[in-house]
C-alpha positions in Angstrom: 26.2 -23.3 30.2 27.0 -23.3 26.5 24.0 -22.7 24.2 23.1 -25.6 22.0 22.8 -23.1 19.1 26.4 -21.7 19.5 28.0 -24.0 17.0 27.3 -26.2 14.0 28.7 -29.7 13.3 30.4 -29.2 10.0 31.3 -32.8 9.3 28.2 -33.3 7.2 27.4 -29.7 6.4 30.5 -29.1 4.2 29.9 -31.9 1.8 26.2 -31.2 1.7 26.7 -27.5 0.7 29.3 -28.4 -1.9 26.8 -30.9 -3.4 23.7 -28.7 -3.4 25.0 -25.1 -4.1 26.6 -24.6 -7.5 29.9 -22.8 -7.2 30.1 -23.1 -3.4 33.5 -24.7 -3.3 34.7 -26.2 0.0 33.5 -25.2 3.5 36.2 -23.4 5.5 34.3 -22.3 8.6 30.9 -21.6 10.2 30.9 -18.6 12.6 27.9 -17.6 14.7 26.7 -14.0 14.5 26.0 -12.3 17.8 22.4 -11.5 16.9 19.6 -13.9 15.8 17.8 -14.5 19.1 15.1 -16.5 17.4 16.8 -18.3 14.5 20.6 -18.7 15.0 22.5 -17.3 12.1 26.0 -18.1 10.9 28.6 -16.7 8.6 29.7 -19.5 6.2 33.1 -19.1 4.7 33.9 -21.2 1.7 36.8 -21.3 -0.8 34.6 -19.4 -3.2 33.1 -16.7 -1.0 30.9 -15.9 2.0 27.3 -17.0 2.6 24.8 -16.9 5.5 23.2 -19.9 7.1 20.0 -19.4 9.1 18.7 -22.4 11.0 15.8 -23.5 13.2 17.0 -23.9 16.8 17.3 -27.5 18.0 15.2 -28.8 20.8 11.5 -28.5 21.7 9.9 -25.4 20.1 6.6 -23.7 20.2 4.2 -24.7 17.5 4.6 -22.6 14.2 7.6 -20.8 15.6 11.0 -20.5 13.9 9.7 -21.0 10.4 12.9 -20.7 8.4 11.2 -22.4 5.4 8.7 -19.5 5.2 11.6 -17.1 5.4 13.2 -18.8 2.5 10.0 -18.8 0.5 9.2 -15.1 1.0 12.8 -13.9 0.4 13.0 -15.9 -2.8 9.7 -14.5 -4.0 10.6 -10.9 -3.2 13.8 -11.1 -5.3 11.6 -10.2 -8.3 10.4 -7.0 -6.7 11.8 -3.6 -5.6 12.0 -4.8 -1.9 15.7 -5.3 -1.0 16.4 -8.8 0.1 19.4 -11.2 0.0 19.7 -13.7 -2.8 18.7 -17.2 -1.6 20.6 -20.4 -2.6 19.1 -23.5 -0.9 16.6 -24.7 1.7 17.6 -27.9 3.6 14.7 -29.7 5.2 16.8 -32.7 6.1 17.3 -32.3 9.9 20.1 -35.0 9.9 22.6 -32.6 8.3 23.0 -30.2 11.3 20.1 -31.2 13.5 17.5 -28.8 12.2 16.1 -27.2 9.1 18.2 -24.3 7.6 18.6 -22.2 4.5 21.5 -20.5 2.7 21.5 -17.0 1.4 24.1 -14.4 0.2 26.2 -12.6 2.7 25.5 -8.9 2.2 28.3 -6.6 3.2 27.1 -3.3 4.6 26.1 -1.4 7.8 23.7 -2.6 10.5 22.5 0.1 12.9 21.8 -1.3 16.4 20.9 2.0 17.9 17.8 3.8 16.5 19.2 7.2 17.3 22.1 6.6 14.8 24.6 8.4 17.1 27.5 8.0 14.7 25.8 9.7 11.8 25.4 13.4 10.9 22.0 15.0 11.4 21.1 15.0 7.7 22.1 11.4 7.3 19.7 10.2 10.0 16.7 11.7 8.3 17.7 10.1 5.0 18.0 6.7 6.7 14.6 6.9 8.2 13.1 8.0 4.9 14.7 5.0 3.2 13.1 2.7 5.7 9.8 4.4 5.1 10.0 4.0 1.4 11.0 0.3 1.7 8.0 -0.4 3.9 5.7 1.3 1.5 7.2 -0.7 -1.3 6.7 -4.0 0.6 3.0 -3.2 1.2 2.5 -2.4 -2.5 3.8 -5.8 -3.6 1.1 -7.9 -5.5 1.4 -11.1 -3.4 -0.3 -13.2 -6.1 2.0 -11.9 -8.8 5.1 -13.1 -7.0 3.6 -16.5 -6.0 2.6 -15.7 -2.5 -1.2 -15.7 -2.8 -1.4 -18.6 -0.3 1.2 -17.2 2.1 -1.4 -16.4 4.7 -5.1 -16.1 5.3 -6.5 -12.6 4.4 -9.0 -11.0 6.7 -9.4 -11.0 10.5 -5.6 -10.5 10.9 -5.6 -8.9 14.3 -8.1 -11.4 15.8 -6.0 -14.3 14.6 -2.7 -12.7 15.7 -4.1 -11.9 19.2 -5.2 -15.5 19.5 -1.9 -16.8 18.2 0.4 -14.7 20.4 -1.8 -15.1 23.5 -1.3 -18.9 23.0 2.4 -18.5 22.5 2.6 -16.3 25.6 0.7 -18.7 27.7 2.9 -21.6 26.5 6.0 -19.8 27.6 4.6 -18.0 30.7 7.0 -18.4 33.6 5.2 -16.2 36.2 2.1 -14.0 36.4 2.3 -10.6 34.7 -1.0 -8.8 35.6 -0.4 -6.0 33.0 -0.1 -8.7 30.3 -3.4 -10.3 31.4 -5.1 -6.9 31.3 -3.7 -6.0 27.9 -4.8 -9.3 26.4 -8.4 -8.7 27.6 -8.3 -5.1 26.3 -7.1 -6.1 22.8 -9.7 -8.9 22.5 -12.4 -6.4 23.5 -11.2 -3.5 21.4 -10.2 -5.1 18.1 -11.5 -2.9 15.3 -13.6 -4.3 12.5 -11.4 -5.6 9.7 -11.2 -2.9 7.0 -10.2 -5.3 4.2 -6.6 -4.2 3.9 -4.3 -7.0 3.0 -0.6 -6.9 2.1 2.6 -8.8 2.7 3.8 -7.8 6.2 7.3 -8.3 7.5 6.3 -8.8 11.1 9.6 -7.5 12.7 10.2 -4.3 10.7 12.9 -2.4 12.6 16.2 -0.7 11.8 18.5 -3.5 13.1 16.9 -6.0 10.7 18.3 -4.1 7.7 21.6 -3.8 6.0 22.5 -0.4 4.7 25.0 0.5 2.0 28.5 1.3 3.3 27.7 5.0 2.7 24.4 6.7 2.0 20.9 5.7 3.1 20.2 2.9 0.6 18.9 -0.4 2.1 20.8 -3.4 0.6 18.7 -6.1 2.4 15.9 -6.5 4.8 16.5 -9.5 7.1 14.6 -11.7 9.5 11.3 -12.6 7.7 10.3 -15.3 10.2 7.1 -13.5 11.2 6.1 -12.5 7.7 2.6 -13.3 6.3 -0.3 -11.9 4.5 -1.8 -9.5 7.0 -2.7 -5.9 7.8 -0.1 -3.3 6.7 -0.7 -1.1 9.7 0.7 -3.8 11.9 4.2 -3.3 10.3 3.8 0.5 10.5 2.9 0.5 14.2 5.6 -2.0 15.1 8.2 0.2 13.7 6.7 3.3 15.3 7.2 1.6 18.7 10.8 2.7 18.2 9.7 6.3 18.9 8.3 5.2 22.3 10.8 2.6 23.5 13.5 3.7 26.0 16.7 5.0 24.5 18.7 3.2 27.1 18.9 -0.5 27.9 18.4 -3.3 25.3 15.8 -1.5 23.1 17.9 1.5 21.9 14.7 3.3 21.1 14.0 7.0 20.6 11.9 7.6 23.8 13.1 10.6 25.7 15.3 11.9 22.9 15.0 15.3 21.1 14.2 13.7 17.7 14.1 17.1 16.0 17.7 17.9 17.1 18.7 14.4 15.9 17.2 15.0 12.5 14.8 12.1 12.9 11.2 12.6 11.8 8.5 12.6 14.4 6.1 9.7 14.6 3.4 11.8 12.9 5.7 12.8 10.1 6.8 9.2 9.6 3.2 8.1 9.3 2.3 10.9 7.0 5.1 10.0 4.6 4.0 6.3 4.6 0.4 7.3 3.9 1.5 9.6 1.0 3.5 6.8 -0.5 0.8 4.1 -0.2 -2.2 6.3 -0.9 -3.7 5.7 2.6 -5.9 8.4 4.1 -6.5 8.8 7.8 -5.5 5.9 10.1 -8.1 5.2 12.7 -7.6 3.2 15.9 -3.9 4.0 16.0 -3.6 3.4 19.8 -4.9 -0.2 19.2 -2.3 -0.9 16.5 0.5 0.4 18.8 -0.8 -1.5 21.8 -1.0 -4.7 19.8 2.6 -4.2 18.7 3.8 -3.8 22.3 1.8 -7.0 23.2 3.3 -9.0 20.4 6.8 -7.9 21.2 6.3 -8.8 24.9 5.0 -12.2 23.9 8.1 -12.8 21.7 10.5 -11.7 24.4 8.7 -14.0 26.9 9.3 -16.9 24.5 13.0 -15.9 24.2 13.3 -15.9 28.0 11.6 -19.3 28.3 14.1 -20.7 25.7 17.0 -19.4 27.8 15.7 -21.3 30.8 15.5 -24.4 28.7 19.1 -23.9 27.4 18.0 -23.2 23.8 18.6 -19.4 23.6 21.0 -18.1 21.1 22.4 -15.5 23.6 21.3 -16.7 27.2 22.3 -13.5 29.0 20.5 -11.2 26.5 17.5 -13.5 26.6 17.3 -13.1 30.3 17.3 -9.3 30.0 14.7 -9.5 27.4 12.4 -11.5 29.7 12.7 -8.8 32.3 11.2 -6.3 29.8 7.9 -8.0 29.4 6.1 -6.1 32.3 7.6 -2.8 31.0 6.2 -3.4 27.5 2.8 -4.4 28.8 2.6 -1.4 31.0 3.5 0.9 28.1 0.7 -0.7 26.1 -1.8 -0.2 28.9 -0.9 3.5 29.0 -2.0 3.6 25.3 -5.3 2.0 26.1 -6.0 4.6 28.8 -5.2 7.5 26.4 -7.4 6.0 23.7 -10.4 6.2 26.0 -9.7 9.7 27.1 -12.4 12.3 26.0 
């Protein structure tokens, strides 16, 4: 089966882009990137340069998912900050152009690292890459959302309660078979949600190494990508979500750091990474860390279940990879439940 997201009808797209993006020139081609499980992403070649198109998938979708208009809004706003993002050009809400909403941004030429262990880099380079990610995350969480026009980008307060309810609903809507560990995890999260401490910041929602473009050499981040899940929320959600990388398996689809000798690789430990973040943001001790990690595993599992369900419906960007992701849901839920056990240990 050919995925419905694998190509774009360019008959209307070309004239539309020429008319709405100054200096675009004439459309030459639209080539789909291999990534972009959620929102299909295309390299747009024109007579005047290269751009990127990110679209909402066609077909029936879960409510509030694939919000490319929110991506466009937050990336455009962050252009006036120290957070590295691509330059945006246009948001198209007219679904008749290619069949769904989309936006256009700059093509950023650089390196994307798909393996968190950075096997092709020298030891000292790996540490610098991780420190650059840490600094960028701290910069994001220091952004004054009101000052950049994002005061109403989300509802402050009760972030984890609302997120647990949202992703439980998304998971149930895409559930294909019972996963007892997910049911147990949902119950634990609902029962153990800590009191809201009043921390509010812009959160990325999917902060991981393969959602970043690095300079051709050196550790500088040129652009942070994939802002679909961004909102006003609790900054520790982003921190814990990235720290899952230290625990996810190093083999298979996750390419995490679990089981690796991080010191030999030159990669900071989870505790060191957290300490650097706290120093950069002025945060003291982080309580309830197992909860934040367990929530991160839960949300990732819910996302992957949705990807898997779309593959069954023929709407996945990469059907085979989507199937493999769906198989990881019990593993993620089980890892989260291990965290709940350790958090209750004396």
